[in-house]
C-alpha positions, 0 to 999 in steps of 0.5 A: 500499500502506497503513502498516498493510499495510506493518507487517504484513509480515515477512521470509520466509527461504527458500533461494532468496530472498534478503531477499524482502519478501512481503506477508502480510494480516492476516486470513490470518496464522492460517492460515499455519503457522509454520516447523518451526525458526523462533524468534518474537521478537516474536510477537502474543499469539495467537501467544504463547499458541500458543507456550506450549502447545509450550514444547519449541520455546522456547530455555531461559534461561540460568539454567534451562539451567545449573540443568539441566545441573548436576543431570544432571552430579551425579545422572549422573556416567557421563553415560548419560542426561545431555546429550551435550557434543558435541550441546550445542556443536552447539546453541551453534553452530547459527548458525555461518554467521550465517544467522540474522539475529535478534539476540536469537536469537543472544545466547540461543545464545551465552549457552547456550554460554558458560553451559555452558562455565562449568558445565563449568569449575566442575564437580568432575571425576567418576570414571567407575569405581567406587572402593574406599576403604581406611579403617584400623581399620575391621574392627578397630572391629568386633572391639573391640565383639565382644570388649567384648561378650564380656568383659562376659558374662565379667564377669557370669558371673564375678560369678554364680559368685562370688555363689553362694559365699555365706559372705563377711561383707564385701568384693567376692566373688572367685575364687581360682585355685589353682596347678597340683599338681605333683610334684617329683623331687630327684635327687643323685649322691654324687660324680661319675658316672664310666663303669665305676665305682659311682655312688651315687644318692640321690632322693625325690619331693615332693608338691605340699605339698612333703612326701615321697611315702611311700606307693607300690603294693606287692604282686606284678607289675611296676607297683609302687613306682618304676622308675628308667630311664637312658638315654644320649642316642644310645640306645646304653645303658640302666640300669634299676633298681627302688631300694628305698624307706625308710619316709620315702619316701627312695630310694638305690642304686648303678649302673655306667653303661657308658659316658660321655655325657649320660643322661635319667633317667626316674623312672616312679612308681606311688603308692598311690592310687585314681585311675584313673591308675596312675603318672606320670613325672618326668624329669631329666638326668645327665652321666657322665664318660667318653669320648662319640662319639654313635652312629648308630641302627642299622637294623632287624635281627630277630636280636640275640645277647647273652651267648650268648643270641639273640633272634629277632623273627618277621615284619615288624612293622607298628606304628602310633601308640596302637594296641596290638600284639603282637611275637613273639620266640624266645629261645634259649640255646646252641641251646635254648629259653631259661628265664625267671626273674622280674625285677622282678615280670615275665618280661621287660620291654620298654622304648621310647624314641623317637629325638630326642625321647626319648619313653618307654613301658614294658610287661612280659611275664608269665606266664598269670594274673599280675596287674598286668601290663597296660599303659594308654595312653588308652583302649588296653591291651596285655598281654605273655605267655610261656606256654612256655620260649624264647616272648615275646609282647611288647606295643607301645603307643607314644604317637606315630610315629617311629623307636623303640629298643626295649630287651627285657630278661629274666633267663636263667640268672641273667644280666640280658640287654638286647636292643635293636631298632630299630622304625618307628612310622607 
């Protein structure tokens, strides 16, 4: 065997032959297919060209493998499409039994395993779950931008409104907001108020300009002048007066409080004006000397007897706030229908106070055809009437639901009578 023939010999690795040399003629080399998993280290040029067409069989360099692995790890943190670490480890240990005696191939495999290990060491840990990062004031900045836009728009509108004024000769245009117009009540007692004794009261109503109100609605009907109503806080007693008004607007009267305790003072004012609102109320408080033990509000009772006169409410009242309704009463004096004498412009007065808050409302009962007897609240109206002796149709129009105390007042046989009733309003 010649030297050339010996140089063309190679190791043939078969499981059943150990280190068996087989001579292969040079001319037949092209017809022999490479082993499926063989790695040529010192191949001929033609074999290299053939190997280049099938690059997937060539082992990658360490730098290329590190670059490829790094790209896969960064772009696929959940490792869905990236190489499986266990598979990479198996490839690194593909020659664990040292069956492959080709030193260059083992070197490449060892470098591959070391490169992967180093890359895993340097790689930052990636979270497999999506995270929510809380940033303080994130939403606040959006709202601040929105409020700034609103503020700019408001300044622009104010500027336009100020510019439309036209008469300013110098300086920046401004808008002046005047304080709200308010009436004030000046209420005094001449000396201490004592239960059972005459108490002298003095009062006047001041306009927004500070001057006393002197013009009030006059004429027939109950809705005129000033109604002075004082009710004890537990709704046990009431005082109702229409004090005379002097030319300068000053009012004075003398009253007797039936019992001591805290009272709420209501001044219902009907000024002479052409506005749709016919009246307004002013309030204050007063302490009357005398024993005071708050009394619980009694339950509803359809019948009340006062001074020998019996007031009977017919039916079970079904009342609702801000809804006009009528209550039907029969009034008898010594068993006969009572004759009503006009008092303060009406045959009867119905004064309502709410338990606790002491909200107030006032309606009247008038003869048929009488003027100025309708009570108004919002868009609702109610008018009480009495066409025959002993019959009262009382209007109800209270502003809110709750437990209300009705003080039904009328004049019978020269006596002013007050019949109280407890009513539930839904």
